[in-house]
C-alpha atoms as one frame of an Amber mdcrd trajectory, in Angstrom:
protein
  17.503   0.186  26.450  14.837   2.899  26.332  11.368   3.235  24.848  10.524
   5.458  21.902   9.357   8.808  23.234  11.435   8.595  26.442  13.659  11.461
  27.492  17.200  10.080  27.538  19.650  11.657  29.968  23.313  10.698  29.562
  25.904  11.764  32.124  29.548  11.039  31.314  32.596  11.606  33.488  36.082
  10.964  32.123  38.684   9.558  34.472  41.919   9.445  32.484  41.902  11.798
  29.492  39.682  14.260  27.658  36.810  12.393  26.010  33.604  13.142  24.147
  30.750  11.219  22.598  28.532  11.440  19.566  25.281   9.738  18.506  25.071
  10.524  14.802  21.410   9.657  14.156  20.280  11.916  16.996  22.846  14.652
  16.319  23.804  14.488  20.002  27.371  15.507  20.767  29.304  16.332  23.910
  32.951  17.238  23.415  35.778  18.110  25.797  34.720  16.081  28.807  37.590
  16.760  31.209  38.670  14.200  33.813  36.612  14.573  36.980  34.075  16.911
  35.355  30.741  15.228  34.575  28.792  16.455  31.538  25.106  15.745  30.906
  23.054  15.793  27.715  19.399  14.956  27.199  17.207  14.323  24.171  13.976
  12.579  23.181  14.408   9.069  21.764  12.021   9.506  18.834  13.659   6.991
  16.460  13.437   3.207  16.938  16.568   1.118  16.408  20.125   0.458  17.539
  22.432   3.468  17.424  26.209   3.572  17.899  27.756   5.885  20.449  31.283
   6.914  19.405  34.028   8.654  21.322  34.329  11.995  19.531  37.671  13.170
  20.914  40.947  11.422  20.093  41.927  10.188  23.529  44.637   7.583  23.047
  45.532   4.350  21.308  42.201   2.691  22.170  40.124   5.601  20.832  38.776
   3.652  17.796  37.387   1.001  20.149  35.552   3.362  22.487  31.977   2.713
  21.399  28.633   2.053  22.956  25.123   1.392  21.808  21.756   3.030  22.399
  18.787   0.718  21.847  15.375   2.346  21.383  12.409  -0.014  21.285   8.913
   0.845  20.009   6.566   2.260  22.605   2.875   1.432  22.469   2.117   4.740
  24.182   4.093   6.717  21.573   2.531   4.806  18.660  -0.928   5.148  20.222
  -0.484   8.907  20.563   0.584   9.239  16.931  -2.351   7.118  15.737  -4.751
   9.045  17.968  -3.625  12.389  16.563  -3.876  11.031  13.013  -7.374   9.717
  13.714  -8.508  13.055  15.127  -7.144  14.862  12.077  -9.004  12.555   9.688
 -12.189  12.871  11.768 -11.934  16.668  11.733 -11.568  16.849   7.953 -14.384
  14.320   7.489 -16.608  16.445   9.736 -15.794  19.632   7.804 -16.398  17.873
   4.484 -19.711  16.396   5.647 -20.897  19.783   6.956 -20.217  21.417   3.593
 -22.104  18.713   1.620 -25.642  19.352   2.942 -25.354  23.117   2.399 -24.805
  22.600  -1.309 -27.703  20.131  -1.537 -30.057  22.368   0.447 -29.167  25.347
  -1.783 -30.066  23.290  -4.858 -33.361  22.213  -3.253 -34.225  25.836  -2.437
 -33.536  26.857  -6.049 -35.711  23.992  -7.335 -38.551  25.011  -4.990 -38.431
  28.625  -6.249 -38.966  27.461  -9.833
């Protein structure tokens, strides 16, 4: 189990036959893992949920049953960062909008004073 936003590092070493694995939702694939030769992949767990890990190389009669599961739980830190960035974006646009408002009003006041 990992938290959303974590860097996931998976190291696999086959012991009997050539194997591979695939996590569809993350588009993570490692094929041709030879016996005795570890292979490592890493990715950011940016999606919350339960994801199946499948063996991606036909390796024998038990191939269809070679599965695992990656569980990614929500991370307060990740959610907080996303909300913080969203809040800053809204604040920036509100600031720009508010700065443009008085200029228009002051221009109208100056025109009225000239008359």
